C-alpha positions in Angstrom: -3.7 4.8 -0.1 -3.4 4.0 -3.8 -4.3 1.2 -6.3 -7.9 1.0 -5.1 -9.0 0.3 -8.7 -8.0 -3.3 -9.4 -8.2 -5.9 -12.1 -6.4 -9.1 -11.1 -6.9 -11.3 -14.2 -6.9 -10.0 -17.7 -4.8 -10.2 -20.9 -1.5 -8.4 -21.0 -0.7 -5.4 -23.2 -4.1 -3.6 -23.4 -5.2 0.0 -22.8 -7.5 -0.5 -19.9 -9.6 2.2 -18.1 -12.4 2.4 -15.6 -15.5 4.5 -15.3 -16.7 5.3 -11.8 -20.4 5.6 -11.0 -21.7 6.8 -7.7 -24.0 4.1 -6.2 -26.4 6.5 -4.6 -27.6 8.1 -7.8 -25.8 6.4 -10.7 -24.0 9.6 -11.7 -20.6 9.2 -13.5 -17.3 10.7 -12.5 -16.1 13.2 -15.1 -12.7 14.1 -13.6 -13.9 16.9 -11.3 -17.5 16.0 -10.3 -20.3 13.5 -10.8 -22.8 14.1 -13.7 -25.4 12.3 -15.8 -23.7 10.5 -18.6 -23.1 12.6 -21.8 -21.7 10.9 -24.9 -19.5 13.9 -25.7 -17.8 13.7 -22.3 -16.8 10.0 -22.6 -13.1 10.8 -22.6 -13.4 12.6 -19.3 -14.9 9.6 -17.6 -11.9 7.3 -18.2 -9.7 6.6 -15.2 -6.5 5.1 -16.7 -5.2 1.8 -15.4 -1.5 0.7 -15.3 -0.5 -2.8 -16.0 2.0 -4.2 -13.4 5.5 -5.4 -14.4 5.5 -4.5 -18.1 9.3 -4.8 -18.0 9.1 -8.6 -17.8 6.4 -9.0 -20.4 3.3 -7.9 -18.5 1.1 -9.6 -16.0 -2.5 -8.9 -17.0 -2.8 -7.3 -13.5 -4.0 -3.7 -13.7 -4.1 -1.0 -11.0 -5.4 2.6 -10.8 -6.0 5.2 -8.2 -9.3 6.5 -6.9 -9.4 10.1 -8.1 -8.5 12.8 -5.5 -11.9 14.4 -5.9 -13.6 11.2 -4.6 -11.0 10.3 -1.8 -12.5 12.4 0.9 -16.1 11.5 0.2 -17.7 8.5 1.9 -19.8 6.5 -0.6 -20.5 3.3 -2.5 -19.0 3.3 -6.0 -19.4 1.0 -9.0 -16.4 0.8 -11.3 -16.8 -0.7 -14.8 -13.5 -1.5 -16.6 -13.2 -1.4 -20.4 -10.5 -2.1 -23.0 -10.1 0.9 -25.3 -10.5 -0.2 -28.9 -9.8 3.0 -30.8 -7.9 6.2 -30.4 -10.0 7.2 -27.3 -12.6 5.9 -24.9 -16.0 5.0 -26.4 -19.4 4.0 -25.1 -20.2 2.0 -28.2 -16.9 0.3 -29.1 -15.1 -0.5 -25.8 -16.0 -3.9 -24.3 -16.7 -4.3 -20.6 -14.0 -6.6 -19.1 -14.5 -6.4 -15.3 -16.5 -4.7 -12.5 -15.7 -3.7 -9.0 -17.7 -2.3 -6.1 -15.9 0.1 -3.7 -17.5 0.9 -0.3 -15.3 3.9 0.4 -15.2 5.1 4.0 -13.3 8.3 3.2 -9.9 6.8 3.6 -10.0 3.2 2.4 -12.2 0.5 0.9 -14.2 -0.9 3.7 -14.8 -4.6 4.4 -18.1 -4.9 2.4 -16.2 -4.6 -0.9 -14.1 -7.7 0.0 -17.2 -9.8 -1.0 -16.7 -8.8 -4.6 -13.0 -9.8 -4.8 -11.3 -13.1 -5.0 -10.8 -14.1 -1.4 -7.7 -16.0 -0.1 -8.4 -19.7 0.6 -8.2 -20.5 4.3 -9.9 -22.7 6.8 -10.4 -22.4 10.6 -8.7 -24.8 13.0 -11.0 -27.5 14.6 -13.2 -25.8 17.2 -12.2 -22.3 16.2 -14.6 -19.6 15.0 -14.5 -18.6 11.4 -14.7 -15.5 9.2 -16.9 -15.1 6.1 -14.3 -16.2 3.5 -13.5 -19.3 5.6 -17.1 -20.2 5.9 -17.7 -19.9 2.2 -14.7 -22.0 1.3 -15.6 -24.6 3.9 -19.2 -24.9 2.6 -18.1 -25.1 -1.1 -15.3 -27.7 -0.5 -17.5 -29.8 1.8 -20.1 -30.0 -1.0 -17.7 -30.5 -3.9 -14.2 -31.8 -3.1 -14.2 -34.7 -0.7 -13.3 -38.4 -0.5 -14.3 -41.1 2.0 -12.1 -44.1 2.9 -13.7 -46.3 5.6 -14.2 -44.0 8.6 -12.2 -41.1 7.2 -13.6 -38.2 5.2 -11.1 -35.8 3.6 -12.0 -32.4 2.3 -9.6 -31.1 -0.3 -8.4 -27.6 -1.0 -9.5 -26.0 -4.3 -6.2 -27.1 -5.9 -7.2 -30.7 -5.1 -3.7 -31.5 -4.1 -3.8 -31.0 -0.4 -6.1 -31.6 2.5 -8.1 -28.7 3.9 -10.0 -30.6 6.6 -10.4 -34.1 8.0 -13.4 -35.9 9.6 -14.1 -39.2 11.3 -17.4 -40.8 10.4 -19.5 -42.7 12.9 -20.0 -45.7 10.6 -18.3 -46.9 7.4 -21.5 -48.5 6.1 -24.2 -46.0 7.0 -22.7 -42.8 8.4 -25.1 -40.4 10.2 -22.6 -38.1 11.9 -19.0 -36.9 11.5 -16.4 -35.3 13.9 -13.8 -32.9 12.7 -10.3 -34.2 13.4 -8.0 -31.9 11.4 
């Protein structure tokens, strides 16, 4: 597996790198092992990121690989992403632009880390069970993006242009219940 380190939305054309800290003890990866942070070692902490599709002007999407020395080790890792301001990485000068949590099972990022990424918008069919992302979108959209027209309640997708779900209300004047129809 590759491209475990991910920034999906940033500006194009920057020198971006990550610093990996082990969640268990907060030690930082120095290229060969984990250690307590030492200012003089800051360059060895940088895991370089590559911007996708630079040929066509760049995308602001950056990817990097989890170092080989970490790949075989199960653990919880916090990755902080920075933009390099000078000729080399710096604790003082480089601004933090993103963070990622990786719950590494020794071969891939496990499902727990999915909570810290942008999740694809989807909704369960009426009467079906749902997964966590579907539940979160359904709750958010039911609270924020809906319209009522007589006995019909429409829940909109986040783009506000299409319907996510539809409900029939029990009363147009004083509704006390609704039934999902679509």
